[in-house]
Each structure stands twice: as structure tokens, then as C-alpha cells.
C-alpha positions in Angstrom: -6.6 28.5 -19.4 -8.4 31.2 -17.4 -8.7 34.3 -19.5 -7.0 37.2 -17.6 -8.6 39.8 -19.9 -11.2 42.1 -18.4 -13.3 42.3 -21.6 -15.9 39.6 -22.3 -15.8 37.6 -25.5 -18.8 36.4 -27.5 -18.2 32.9 -26.0 -18.2 34.4 -22.4 -21.6 36.1 -23.1 -23.0 32.8 -24.2 -21.6 30.8 -21.3 -22.3 33.1 -18.4 -26.0 33.3 -19.3 -26.3 37.0 -19.8 -28.0 36.3 -23.2 -30.6 34.1 -21.4 -31.2 30.5 -21.0 -32.5 30.0 -24.6 -29.5 31.7 -26.3 -27.7 29.6 -28.8 -25.0 29.9 -31.5 -26.5 29.4 -35.0 -23.3 29.9 -37.0 -19.9 31.5 -37.1 -18.2 29.5 -34.3 -14.8 30.6 -35.7 -15.3 34.1 -34.3 -16.7 33.5 -30.8 -13.4 34.2 -29.0 -13.3 37.9 -30.1 -13.8 40.5 -27.4 -16.9 42.7 -27.3 -16.4 46.4 -26.6 -20.0 47.7 -27.0 -23.6 46.7 -27.8 -25.9 48.3 -30.3 -29.5 48.0 -31.4 -30.2 48.0 -35.1 -33.7 48.1 -36.7 -32.7 49.1 -40.3 -29.8 49.3 -42.7 -28.8 52.8 -41.6 -28.3 51.6 -38.0 -26.4 48.5 -39.2 -24.0 50.6 -41.3 -23.3 52.8 -38.2 -21.9 49.8 -36.3 -18.1 49.8 -35.8 -15.3 47.5 -34.7 -15.8 45.7 -31.4 -19.6 46.1 -31.4 -22.2 43.4 -30.9 -25.3 44.1 -33.0 -28.8 43.2 -31.8 -31.2 43.2 -34.7 -34.8 44.2 -33.9 -35.8 43.5 -37.5 -35.7 39.9 -38.9 -35.9 40.5 -42.6 -33.5 38.1 -44.4 -31.8 40.9 -46.3 -31.2 42.8 -43.1 -29.5 39.8 -41.5 -27.3 39.4 -44.5 -26.4 43.1 -44.5 -25.5 42.9 -40.9 -23.3 39.9 -41.5 -21.5 41.7 -44.3 -21.0 44.8 -42.2 -19.7 42.7 -39.3 -17.2 41.0 -41.6 -16.0 44.3 -43.2 -16.0 46.5 -40.0 -14.9 43.9 -37.5 -18.2 43.8 -35.7 -18.0 41.0 -33.2 -21.4 39.3 -33.6 -25.0 39.6 -34.8 -27.8 38.6 -32.3 -31.4 37.8 -33.4 -34.1 38.2 -30.8 -37.0 35.7 -31.2 -40.2 36.9 -29.5 -41.9 34.5 -27.0 -45.1 34.7 -29.0 -46.0 35.7 -32.5 -44.5 35.1 -35.9 -40.8 34.7 -36.4 -38.8 33.8 -39.5 -35.6 32.1 -38.6 -32.5 32.6 -40.8 -32.4 30.4 -43.9 -29.9 27.7 -44.5 -28.1 30.0 -47.0 -27.8 32.7 -44.3 -26.4 30.2 -41.9 -23.9 29.0 -44.5 -23.0 32.6 -45.3 -22.2 33.4 -41.6 -20.0 30.3 -41.4 -18.1 31.3 -44.4 -17.5 34.8 -43.0 -16.7 33.5 -39.5 -19.1 36.0 -38.0 -21.0 34.6 -34.9 -24.8 34.6 -35.5 -26.7 34.2 -32.2 -30.3 33.8 -31.4 -32.1 34.4 -28.1 -35.7 34.5 -26.9 -37.2 37.6 -25.3 -40.3 39.9 -25.6 -38.3 43.1 -25.5 -35.0 43.5 -27.3 -34.3 46.6 -25.2 -34.0 44.4 -22.1 -31.6 42.1 -23.9 -29.5 45.1 -25.0 -29.5 46.6 -21.5 -28.3 43.3 -19.9 -25.6 42.9 -22.5 -24.4 46.5 -22.4 -24.2 46.4 -18.6 -22.2 43.2 -18.7 -19.8 44.5 -21.3 -19.3 48.1 -20.3 -20.1 48.1 -16.5 -19.4 44.6 -15.2 -19.3 45.8 -11.6 -22.9 47.0 -12.0 -23.9 43.6 -13.5 -22.2 41.9 -10.5 -24.0 44.1 -8.0 -27.3 43.4 -9.7 -26.6 39.6 -9.4 -25.5 40.0 -5.8 -28.7 41.8 -4.9 -30.9 39.2 -6.7 -29.1 36.3 -5.0 -29.2 38.0 -1.5 -32.9 38.8 -1.9 -33.8 35.3 -2.8 -31.7 33.9 0.0 -33.5 36.1 2.4 -36.9 34.8 1.3 -36.1 31.1 1.5 -34.6 28.6 3.9 -30.8 28.6 3.1 -30.5 24.8 2.9 -28.2 23.2 0.3 -30.9 22.5 -2.2 -32.3 26.1 -2.0 -28.9 27.7 -2.3 -28.0 25.5 -5.3 -31.3 26.4 -7.0 -30.8 30.1 -6.4 -27.2 30.2 -7.6 -28.0 28.0 -10.7 -30.9 30.3 -11.6 -29.1 33.6 -11.2 -25.6 32.8 -12.3 -26.3 30.1 -14.8 -23.8 27.8 -13.1 -24.0 24.2 -11.8 -23.4 23.9 -8.1 -22.8 21.2 -5.4 -22.4 21.3 -1.6 -19.6 18.9 -1.0 -17.8 17.4 2.1 -14.0 17.5 2.3 -13.7 14.0 1.0 -15.4 14.9 -2.3 -18.8 13.5 -1.6 -21.6 15.6 -3.2 -24.2 16.0 -0.4 -26.4 18.1 -2.7 -26.1 18.8 -6.4 -23.7 17.3 -8.9 -19.9 17.4 -8.6 -18.3 19.1 -11.6 -16.6 16.6 -14.0 -12.8 16.6 -13.8 -12.7 18.3 -10.3 -9.1 18.0 -9.0 -8.9 15.8 -5.8 -6.8 18.4 -4.0 -9.2 21.3 -4.6 -10.9 20.7 -1.3 -7.7 20.4 0.8 -7.1 24.0 1.8 -9.1 26.4 3.9 -9.7 29.4 1.5 -11.8 30.1 -1.6 -10.1 28.7 -4.7 -10.6 28.9 -8.4 -9.3 26.2 -10.7 -9.5 25.5 -14.4 -11.4 22.5 -15.6 -11.6 20.8 -19.0 -14.9 22.6 -19.6 -14.8 25.9 -17.8 -13.8 27.0 -14.3 -14.7 25.6 -10.8 -14.9 27.9 -7.8 -14.7 26.3 -4.3 -15.8 28.3 -1.3 -15.5 27.0 2.3 -18.8 26.8 4.2 -18.0 25.5 7.6 -14.6 25.3 9.4 -13.7 23.7 12.7 -11.4 25.3 15.3 -8.3 23.7 13.7 -9.0 25.5 10.4 -10.1 22.3 8.6 -13.0 22.8 6.3 -15.8 20.2 6.6 -18.1 21.6 3.9 -17.6 23.4 0.6 -19.8 25.1 -1.9 -18.5 24.4 -5.4 -19.8 26.3 -8.5 -18.9 25.3 -12.1 -19.1 27.9 -14.8 -18.4 27.2 -18.4 -17.0 30.8 -18.9 -13.3 31.3 -18.4 -13.2 35.0 -18.0 -11.3 36.1 -14.9 -13.6 38.9 -13.9 -16.7 36.6 -14.2 -14.9 33.9 -12.1 -14.3 36.5 -9.4 -18.0 37.5 -9.5 -19.0 33.9 -9.1 -16.6 33.6 -6.2 -17.9 36.7 -4.4 -21.5 35.8 -4.8 -20.8 32.2 -3.7 -19.1 33.5 -0.6 -22.3 35.3 0.3 -24.3 32.1 -0.3 -21.8 30.2 1.8 -22.5 32.5 4.8 -26.2 31.6 4.5 -25.3 27.9 4.3 -23.0 28.3 7.3 -26.0 29.7 9.3 -28.0 26.7 8.2 -25.2 24.3 9.3 -25.1 26.0 12.7 -28.8 25.7 13.2 -28.9 22.1 12.1 -25.9 21.3 14.3 -27.7 22.8 17.3 -30.7 20.6 16.6 -28.3 17.6 16.2 -26.7 18.3 19.5 -30.2 18.3 21.1 -30.4 14.8 19.9 -27.0 13.7 21.3 -28.2 10.2 21.9 -28.8 9.8 18.2 -25.0 10.1 17.6 -24.7 6.5 18.7 -27.3 5.5 16.2 -25.6 7.5 13.5 -22.3 5.8 14.3 -24.0 2.4 14.2 -25.3 3.2 10.7 -21.9 4.4 9.6 -20.3 1.2 10.8 -23.0 -0.9 9.2 -22.5 0.8 5.9 -19.0 -0.7 5.6 -17.1 0.5 2.5 -20.1 2.0 0.8 -21.2 5.0 2.9 -24.3 6.7 1.2 -24.3 10.5 0.8 -27.2 11.1 3.3 -25.0 9.5 6.1 -22.1 11.7 5.0 -24.3 14.7 5.3 -25.5 13.6 8.8 -22.0 13.0 9.9 -20.9 16.5 8.7 -23.8 18.1 10.5 -22.7 16.3 13.7 -19.3 17.9 13.3 -17.6 14.6 12.3 -14.7 14.7 9.9 -14.8 11.7 7.5 -11.9 12.6 5.2 -8.3 11.9 6.2 -6.8 9.1 8.2 -8.7 7.9 11.3 -7.3 6.1 14.3 -10.0 4.5 16.4 -10.1 4.0 20.2 -12.7 2.0 22.1 -13.0 2.6 25.8 -15.0 0.3 28.1 -15.3 -0.5 31.8 -13.5 -3.6 33.1 -15.4 -5.3 34.7 -18.5 -4.2 32.8 -20.5 -1.5 34.7 -23.7 -0.6 32.8 -24.5 2.3 35.1 -21.5 4.4 34.1 -22.9 5.4 30.7 -24.4 8.8 31.3 -23.7 12.4 30.2 -21.6 13.1 33.3 -19.2 10.1 32.7 -19.0 10.9 29.0 -18.1 14.6 29.7 -15.5 13.5 32.3 -13.9 11.2 29.8 -13.9 13.9 27.1 -12.2 16.3 29.5 -9.5 13.8 30.4 -8.8 13.0 26.8 -8.6 16.7 25.9 -6.1 17.4 28.8 -3.8 14.9 27.1 -4.1 16.6 23.8 -6.5 14.0 22.3 -9.2 16.1 20.5 -11.5 13.8 18.5 -15.0 12.5 18.3 -16.4 10.7 21.4 -19.6 8.8 21.0 -21.3 7.0 23.8 -22.5 3.5 23.2 -24.3 0.7 25.0 -21.1 -1.0 26.3 -18.4 1.7 25.9 -17.3 4.8 24.1 -16.1 5.1 20.5 -13.4 7.7 20.0 -11.4 8.5 16.9 -8.6 11.0 15.9 -8.2 12.2 12.3 -4.9 13.2 10.5 -4.5 14.8 7.1 -1.9 12.2 6.2 -1.2 8.6 7.3 0.4 8.7 10.7 3.7 6.9 11.2 3.6 3.4 12.9 5.5 4.8 15.9 2.7 7.2 16.7 0.6 4.4 18.3 3.0 4.1 21.2 2.6 7.8 22.1 -1.2 7.5 21.7 -1.3 4.4 23.9 0.7 6.2 26.6 -1.6 9.3 26.5 -4.7 7.1 26.7 -3.3 5.3 29.7 -2.7 8.7 31.4 -6.2 9.8 30.6 -7.8 6.6 32.0 -5.6 6.9 35.1 -6.7 4.7 38.0 -10.3 4.2 36.8 -11.7 0.8 35.9 -11.7 1.8 32.2 -9.6 0.0 29.6 -9.1 0.9 25.9 -8.2 -0.7 22.6 -6.6 1.1 19.7 -7.0 0.3 16.0 -4.8 0.9 13.0 -5.1 4.1 10.9 -7.6 3.8 8.0 -8.5 6.4 5.4 -11.9 7.9 4.3 -15.4 7.6 5.6 -15.2 3.7 5.6 -12.0 3.9 7.6 -13.9 5.1 10.7 -15.7 1.7 10.8 -12.6 -0.3 10.2 -10.4 1.3 12.8 -13.2 1.3 15.5 -13.8 -2.4 14.8 -10.1 -3.1 15.5 -10.2 -0.9 18.6 -13.1 -2.8 20.0 -11.4 -6.1 19.4 -8.3 -4.9 21.1 -10.3 -3.6 24.1 -11.8 -7.0 24.6 -8.3 -8.5 24.9 -6.6 -6.0 27.3 -6.3 -8.5 30.1 -4.2 -6.9 32.8 -3.1 -4.0 30.6 -4.8 -0.6 30.6 -4.5 0.1 26.8 -3.8 -2.4 24.0 -3.1 -1.7 20.3 -4.5 -4.1 17.8 -1.0 -4.9 16.6 -0.1 -6.3 20.1 -2.9 -8.9 19.9 -0.9 -11.6 18.1 0.9 -12.7 21.3 -2.2 -12.2 23.4 -4.3 -14.3 21.1 -1.7 -17.1 21.3 -1.6 -17.0 25.1 -5.4 -16.9 25.3 -5.8 -19.9 23.0 -3.2 -21.9 24.9 -4.7 -21.0 28.2 -8.1 -22.3 27.1 -6.8 -25.7 26.0 -8.5 -28.4 28.2 -5.3 -30.4 28.7 -3.3 -27.4 29.7 -6.0 -26.3 32.1 -5.9 -29.7 33.8 -2.1 -29.6 34.1 -2.1 -26.0 35.2 -4.6 -26.8 38.0 -2.4 -29.7 39.2 0.8 -27.5 39.1 -0.7 -24.7 41.1 -2.7 -26.9 43.5 -0.1 -26.3 46.4 -1.0 -22.6 46.3 -4.8 -23.0 46.3 -6.3 -21.4 49.3 -3.0 -20.3 50.8 -3.3 -16.8 52.4 -6.9 -16.7 51.1 -5.7 -16.9 47.5 -3.3 -13.9 47.8 -0.3 -16.0 47.1 -1.6 -17.2 43.8 -2.8 -13.8 42.8 0.5 -12.2 43.7 2.3 -14.8 41.6 0.1 -14.1 38.5 0.4 -10.4 38.8 4.2 -10.6 39.3 4.6 -12.7 36.1 2.2 -10.4 34.1 4.4 -7.5 35.2 7.5 -9.2 33.7 8.8 -10.2 37.1 9.2 -6.6 38.2 8.6 -6.5 42.0 7.9 -2.8 42.2 5.3 -2.9 39.3 3.5 -5.8 40.9 3.5 -4.0 44.3 1.8 -1.0 42.7 -1.0 -3.1 41.1 -1.5 -5.1 44.3 -1.3 -2.0 46.5 1.2 -3.6 48.9 4.8 -3.1 49.8 7.4 -4.5 47.4 8.9 -6.6 50.2 5.5 -8.2 50.7 5.6 -9.2 47.0 9.1 -10.6 47.3 8.2 -12.6 50.4 5.1 -14.1 48.7 7.1 -15.0 45.5 9.8 -16.8 47.6 7.1 -18.8 49.4 5.4 -19.6 46.1 8.6 -20.9 44.6 9.1 -23.1 47.7 5.6 -24.6 47.6 5.7 -25.2 43.9 9.3 -26.5 43.8 10.3 -24.2 41.0 12.7 -21.4 40.3 11.4 -18.4 38.5 14.9 -17.6 37.4 14.7 -20.6 35.1 13.1 -19.3 31.8 11.3 -22.6 31.0 9.9 -23.0 34.5 8.9 -19.3 34.6 7.0 -19.7 31.2 5.3 -22.9 32.4 4.1 -21.2 35.7 3.0 -18.1 33.7 0.9 -20.2 31.3 -0.5 -22.1 34.2 -1.6 -18.9 35.9 -3.2 -17.7 32.7 -5.0 -21.0 32.1 -6.4 -21.1 35.7 -7.5 -17.5 35.4 -9.2 -18.1 32.0 -10.9 -21.2 33.4 -12.2 -19.3 36.4 -13.5 -16.5 34.3 
């Protein structure tokens, strides 16, 4: 568990890197969880004997007898640990096997680090132990200075934090993809769900997650995650505070990159095409590009494909795209809209799987947004994760191609439409349909047959057919009566109504 104590232990000093990158524990692991109260330098036996309980002793002399005296003093006076400083150059006599064994028997930590000046080691340790706020300020200054001298992209930020704080870092999207760096092992899946900085215990240390970039709904697209092996609460807070400063630099980088991405708006279509082509295995570089484009890839996505019916290649420009975006927003549909060669891809994202009933409300809103335009739309089922975007948009495109007389069609409604379409394209049925409807061919310049088809598509509702045909309802009623007389059928008879409806579908499919 995270250590709530303010004091640092010998283990903390090793794990947070204050002893240096080359520091190691030679012996006495049994005593590494004791708290350090002060740091002393000792060059001879007199200085060693002056050490008291809670001290950490840094030996500037390496004589074997002095190391053993220091270990005995540590054991008898409750001194926390003995540190040997190995010079970067020159001679050095490491402790013997007997000395290592002696330290293990006593349970006194014997540490070794590499440095040219033991005074610098003592200063760093004493500041960390006695004045942790000063140590934190020094680290903050160092990180801020390095960030100011470099481009604050993910790789640079990770390099700076790793070097100054001795932590492992990763820039991660909300779905857990490591865009840069390596994700800490054992990271809880729900760590990147909230919208505030979070600290969580891991099997090996502590993870600190800081939000980098948040959209207008409060959802965090990008996180900076730091993993420190130390469990001290004060140190975890220091890592979090410095990570927040680094996250601001990263946020500026994201804003600059997004501005550049917006300048290449046309490339969004290419990015979506790559995302769809990737299928279930979306590579990290595509996730990064999607995040920079402002796309949310985690959560549950419901895709919509909007296209002109009949096709109108000249309608795909910035003005049409913006008008469509405005109409969707007015109906409360805030999602990603990407212009393509034949239509627009649009998707909405929810934190949890939306209920099945939601698609009816979505279909109604889409119909209102499209209004009286020639645009039609298909809606896919909700699918999770980055690969879910491609799945739901593929279903939406399939549904859009089968809208027929409808304005908006959900993929789940295509079962009946497919059956009707297959039946209407059967050669034998087309032949019988043409023969059945022959009495109406050419009558009133084809208006009688068109009225009959629309009337049946609108479930025999005269007023609905009149709206689509833009005529008075009485005109529709008169035309239907005349069509029944010419065909010799009664549309009140379910069998005859179905037969005439299939015939109208077959003739229309044949003409198309």
C-alpha cells in the first residue's frame, strides 16, 4: 500500500533515484524499510561513532575496517544504513564477501553509489530527507527548464521526466493505447476513466495519471502516466505536481498539432479510410493521429452514413459539410463528421453501451436534421473501442444504400428490406409484375402508377402519400380508386395489397 508517512525510508531513497542511477543495495535488505531522519558524512572512526539513531551514514573512506565499524555502529545505535561512494575514476576497493555477509547478518543496509564528490551525494540526500519541499522545487525547476529548451512532444516530455524523476512514463489515449513510452505493468483498466489526476497503487510501486487534453464535455482524450517504484506519499505527490506541469506543455503541443491537422482537413477522410482498413488491429500511430484530430476512440460508437439520393457529386464541399454539421448539432447530435467521396461518415460515442431503444430516437433526430433535403442516412449498431468505429460505419453505409423511400434506416431494419429487394429482383416476379401493372402504364403520364407505389410504401395512409407526392389527399384517394378499377383488385384485401405492392417494387427495381 502507499506509505502515508512523510519520512523517506532507505527503500524510498533507492527507488526515487536520489542516490543516483548507479546506486544499488549490496546487503542488508532486511532493514531497507526503516525511516531515515538525517544524513551524515563520516571519514574516520570518530565520525562514525558520532552517528545516532535514524542517521544514514555516507563513508568517505573505504578501508575495510572502517566499513565494518560503521556496520557495527549502525546495528548498535539504530543507524539506518551505510552508503559507500565509488569514484568515477581511480582506485576503489569494494567490500569483501565477509563484509557483505556481516551486513546481511546484522540486517543493516549497505549501499553503493557512484560519484566524484561525496559532498554532492550528501547534499542531495539531506535535502530529500530533511527538506523534501526544497528537493521538489529543485526537480520542478530542472524539469521546467528542460521543457522550455525543447519541443514538448511526447517523446521529449517522457525523456525529461524519466531523466529527472527516475520514473517510467507513457503518453496514453483514453482506451489504454500507449502512444509514446511503455504502459506500466498491472495498470488498472479504470484508471483512465475520470477527468482528474489520479494516483493508484501497482504491484511494483505507484502510477500517477494526469490528464493532458480534455474536450468540451470533460472527457479526457490523452493522459500522461508516470510509474515510480517508490510508495512514499509525499514523493507520489511530487511526481503528480511535476507531471501536471509537463502535461500543460504536452497540452500546448496537442493544440499546435491539432491546428496543423485542421489545416489539412481533407486528410481526415484519408485518416478514416486508414482506420477502417485497419480492422480490429489499429496500430498506435493511427490512434495518435485520431487523438490529434480530436476523435474519441474509446467507448461505444454508433455510426451514421449520410449520402445524397440520387447521387450528387457536386455537393461535397466545405459549405455543405458545415451546414450538415450545424443541422446535426441543432438536434443535439455532437460527434465526428468526416467528408468522403460519396457521403459523410458521422459517429457518436457513449461511455457505456447504449440501450437498443436509443436507435429509434437517433433515427428520428437524423430525419429532422436531414429535413426536406435529398440526403438519406443509414445507422449502424453500437460497437466498442477503436475497431468499433469501422464496424459501425460499415453497417451504417450498408443501411444507407438500402433506404429506398425512407429517409433514415437502421441496420436492424434491413432484414425485411433485403427480403423485399431480393423478391423484387427475381426475373419471374418482374415478368408477372409488369403484366399485372400493364393497365396503369402510361395513364396520366405515369402519375397513377407512382401514386399507387408511394401509397403502398406509406402503409396505405392517404395523408402521408399526399405529403410525399405534394398533392392534395383527395387527389391521392381518387387516383387509388381509379387504379383499383383498372387493375381489378381491392387494396382492402391483404393478399391482393401485398401482391400489388411487390409488383410495384419489382417494376421499380427493374427500371432502376
